[in-house]
ChimeraX commands (.cxc) that place a marker at each C-alpha (Angstrom):
marker #1 position -42.05,-78.53,69.68 radius 0.5
marker #1 position -44.05,-76.98,66.77 radius 0.5
marker #1 position -47.43,-75.41,67.27 radius 0.5
marker #1 position -50.21,-75.55,64.88 radius 0.5
marker #1 position -49.15,-78.75,63.35 radius 0.5
marker #1 position -51.77,-80.87,61.56 radius 0.5
marker #1 position -50.51,-84.10,63.36 radius 0.5
marker #1 position -52.60,-85.61,66.09 radius 0.5
marker #1 position -51.12,-86.49,69.44 radius 0.5
marker #1 position -51.37,-90.19,68.48 radius 0.5
marker #1 position -49.61,-89.53,65.13 radius 0.5
marker #1 position -46.88,-87.72,67.14 radius 0.5
marker #1 position -46.25,-90.51,69.09 radius 0.5
marker #1 position -46.14,-92.87,66.16 radius 0.5
marker #1 position -43.57,-90.88,64.66 radius 0.5
marker #1 position -41.54,-90.62,68.04 radius 0.5
marker #1 position -41.63,-94.53,68.33 radius 0.5
marker #1 position -40.54,-94.89,64.79 radius 0.5
marker #1 position -37.53,-92.61,65.57 radius 0.5
marker #1 position -36.60,-94.59,68.46 radius 0.5
marker #1 position -37.01,-97.74,66.51 radius 0.5
marker #1 position -34.70,-96.22,63.77 radius 0.5
marker #1 position -32.11,-95.29,66.43 radius 0.5
marker #1 position -32.15,-98.74,67.85 radius 0.5
marker #1 position -31.42,-100.28,64.56 radius 0.5
marker #1 position -28.03,-98.53,64.23 radius 0.5
marker #1 position -25.26,-100.80,64.68 radius 0.5
marker #1 position -22.14,-98.80,65.17 radius 0.5
marker #1 position -20.86,-95.50,66.30 radius 0.5
marker #1 position -20.25,-94.74,62.61 radius 0.5
marker #1 position -23.75,-95.60,61.62 radius 0.5
marker #1 position -25.01,-93.44,64.49 radius 0.5
marker #1 position -22.65,-90.45,63.26 radius 0.5
marker #1 position -24.04,-90.74,59.88 radius 0.5
marker #1 position -27.60,-91.10,60.67 radius 0.5
marker #1 position -27.61,-88.00,63.18 radius 0.5
marker #1 position -25.63,-85.93,60.67 radius 0.5
marker #1 position -28.38,-86.64,58.20 radius 0.5
marker #1 position -31.19,-85.95,60.67 radius 0.5
marker #1 position -29.98,-83.00,62.55 radius 0.5
marker #1 position -28.70,-79.65,61.84 radius 0.5
marker #1 position -25.02,-78.86,62.84 radius 0.5
marker #1 position -26.42,-76.56,65.62 radius 0.5
marker #1 position -28.73,-79.40,66.90 radius 0.5
marker #1 position -25.69,-81.82,67.07 radius 0.5
marker #1 position -23.63,-79.43,68.66 radius 0.5
marker #1 position -26.43,-78.70,71.29 radius 0.5
marker #1 position -26.62,-82.57,71.91 radius 0.5
marker #1 position -22.95,-82.99,72.23 radius 0.5
marker #1 position -22.63,-80.08,74.40 radius 0.5
marker #1 position -25.38,-81.51,76.92 radius 0.5
marker #1 position -23.58,-84.95,76.88 radius 0.5
marker #1 position -20.13,-83.29,77.79 radius 0.5
marker #1 position -22.00,-81.61,80.66 radius 0.5
marker #1 position -23.42,-84.88,81.82 radius 0.5
marker #1 position -19.86,-86.22,82.08 radius 0.5
marker #1 position -18.56,-83.16,83.85 radius 0.5
marker #1 position -21.54,-83.16,86.45 radius 0.5
marker #1 position -20.96,-86.97,87.02 radius 0.5
marker #1 position -17.25,-86.03,87.70 radius 0.5
marker #1 position -18.52,-83.43,90.41 radius 0.5
marker #1 position -17.32,-80.16,88.70 radius 0.5
marker #1 position -19.11,-77.04,89.84 radius 0.5
marker #1 position -21.33,-75.27,87.29 radius 0.5
marker #1 position -19.16,-72.41,86.73 radius 0.5
marker #1 position -16.19,-74.51,85.91 radius 0.5
marker #1 position -18.33,-76.66,83.44 radius 0.5
marker #1 position -19.24,-73.14,81.77 radius 0.5
marker #1 position -15.56,-72.34,81.64 radius 0.5
marker #1 position -14.65,-75.53,80.11 radius 0.5
marker #1 position -17.59,-75.95,77.63 radius 0.5
marker #1 position -19.11,-72.46,77.13 radius 0.5
marker #1 position -22.51,-74.12,77.88 radius 0.5
marker #1 position -24.79,-71.49,79.76 radius 0.5
marker #1 position -25.16,-72.04,83.59 radius 0.5
marker #1 position -28.87,-72.26,82.66 radius 0.5
marker #1 position -28.45,-75.20,80.37 radius 0.5
marker #1 position -26.08,-76.83,82.79 radius 0.5
marker #1 position -28.70,-76.44,85.43 radius 0.5
marker #1 position -31.39,-78.11,83.14 radius 0.5
marker #1 position -29.10,-80.93,82.43 radius 0.5
marker #1 position -28.33,-81.21,86.19 radius 0.5
marker #1 position -31.83,-81.48,87.01 radius 0.5
marker #1 position -32.63,-84.05,84.42 radius 0.5
marker #1 position -29.75,-86.20,85.36 radius 0.5
marker #1 position -31.00,-86.26,88.96 radius 0.5
marker #1 position -34.78,-85.96,88.27 radius 0.5
marker #1 position -35.44,-86.39,84.82 radius 0.5
marker #1 position -36.89,-89.48,82.85 radius 0.5
marker #1 position -33.89,-91.71,83.74 radius 0.5
marker #1 position -32.30,-91.74,80.19 radius 0.5
marker #1 position -28.87,-89.84,81.29 radius 0.5
marker #1 position -28.69,-92.08,84.29 radius 0.5
marker #1 position -29.29,-95.21,82.22 radius 0.5
marker #1 position -26.59,-94.31,79.81 radius 0.5
marker #1 position -23.94,-93.11,82.25 radius 0.5
marker #1 position -24.41,-96.37,84.52 radius 0.5
marker #1 position -24.10,-98.53,81.29 radius 0.5
marker #1 position -21.06,-96.78,80.08 radius 0.5
marker #1 position -19.41,-96.88,83.61 radius 0.5
marker #1 position -20.18,-100.65,83.92 radius 0.5
marker #1 position -18.71,-101.37,80.32 radius 0.5
marker #1 position -15.44,-99.42,81.37 radius 0.5
marker #1 position -15.25,-101.45,84.63 radius 0.5
marker #1 position -15.80,-104.84,82.64 radius 0.5
marker link #1:1,2 radius 0.2
marker link #1:2,3 radius 0.2
marker link #1:3,4 radius 0.2
marker link #1:4,5 radius 0.2
marker link #1:5,6 radius 0.2
marker link #1:6,7 radius 0.2
marker link #1:7,8 radius 0.2
marker link #1:8,9 radius 0.2
marker link #1:9,10 radius 0.2
marker link #1:10,11 radius 0.2
marker link #1:11,12 radius 0.2
marker link #1:12,13 radius 0.2
marker link #1:13,14 radius 0.2
marker link #1:14,15 radius 0.2
marker link #1:15,16 radius 0.2
marker link #1:16,17 radius 0.2
marker link #1:17,18 radius 0.2
marker link #1:18,19 radius 0.2
marker link #1:19,20 radius 0.2
marker link #1:20,21 radius 0.2
marker link #1:21,22 radius 0.2
marker link #1:22,23 radius 0.2
marker link #1:23,24 radius 0.2
marker link #1:24,25 radius 0.2
marker link #1:25,26 radius 0.2
marker link #1:26,27 radius 0.2
marker link #1:27,28 radius 0.2
marker link #1:28,29 radius 0.2
marker link #1:29,30 radius 0.2
marker link #1:30,31 radius 0.2
marker link #1:31,32 radius 0.2
marker link #1:32,33 radius 0.2
marker link #1:33,34 radius 0.2
marker link #1:34,35 radius 0.2
marker link #1:35,36 radius 0.2
marker link #1:36,37 radius 0.2
marker link #1:37,38 radius 0.2
marker link #1:38,39 radius 0.2
marker link #1:39,40 radius 0.2
marker link #1:40,41 radius 0.2
marker link #1:41,42 radius 0.2
marker link #1:42,43 radius 0.2
marker link #1:43,44 radius 0.2
marker link #1:44,45 radius 0.2
marker link #1:45,46 radius 0.2
marker link #1:46,47 radius 0.2
marker link #1:47,48 radius 0.2
marker link #1:48,49 radius 0.2
marker link #1:49,50 radius 0.2
marker link #1:50,51 radius 0.2
marker link #1:51,52 radius 0.2
marker link #1:52,53 radius 0.2
marker link #1:53,54 radius 0.2
marker link #1:54,55 radius 0.2
marker link #1:55,56 radius 0.2
marker link #1:56,57 radius 0.2
marker link #1:57,58 radius 0.2
marker link #1:58,59 radius 0.2
marker link #1:59,60 radius 0.2
marker link #1:60,61 radius 0.2
marker link #1:61,62 radius 0.2
marker link #1:62,63 radius 0.2
marker link #1:63,64 radius 0.2
marker link #1:64,65 radius 0.2
marker link #1:65,66 radius 0.2
marker link #1:66,67 radius 0.2
marker link #1:67,68 radius 0.2
marker link #1:68,69 radius 0.2
marker link #1:69,70 radius 0.2
marker link #1:70,71 radius 0.2
marker link #1:71,72 radius 0.2
marker link #1:72,73 radius 0.2
marker link #1:73,74 radius 0.2
marker link #1:74,75 radius 0.2
marker link #1:75,76 radius 0.2
marker link #1:76,77 radius 0.2
marker link #1:77,78 radius 0.2
marker link #1:78,79 radius 0.2
marker link #1:79,80 radius 0.2
marker link #1:80,81 radius 0.2
marker link #1:81,82 radius 0.2
marker link #1:82,83 radius 0.2
marker link #1:83,84 radius 0.2
marker link #1:84,85 radius 0.2
marker link #1:85,86 radius 0.2
marker link #1:86,87 radius 0.2
marker link #1:87,88 radius 0.2
marker link #1:88,89 radius 0.2
marker link #1:89,90 radius 0.2
marker link #1:90,91 radius 0.2
marker link #1:91,92 radius 0.2
marker link #1:92,93 radius 0.2
marker link #1:93,94 radius 0.2
marker link #1:94,95 radius 0.2
marker link #1:95,96 radius 0.2
marker link #1:96,97 radius 0.2
marker link #1:97,98 radius 0.2
marker link #1:98,99 radius 0.2
marker link #1:99,100 radius 0.2
marker link #1:100,101 radius 0.2
marker link #1:101,102 radius 0.2
marker link #1:102,103 radius 0.2
marker link #1:103,104 radius 0.2
marker link #1:104,105 radius 0.2
view
């Protein structure tokens, strides 16, 4: 989050809502890939992909050190992902449950 921005909290929330609406307008994995490659730097994309890989490994019950060994993600980041998986905003949980249900259907 940038400090000293000439944007009000209200404007920031509007920008955020517009971003979520843009993401929801995407219709395929390929569109998502193109959009996020335009939107994010390679490092930002890698960080998000790494976190998602951590979520999947945590869901399988792997220990932090094994996840670090497999992904190269720091144990601190793994701990942060684990904390948000169990006590965050519910986003990781919602997606993991939907993907699990889709695989079982």
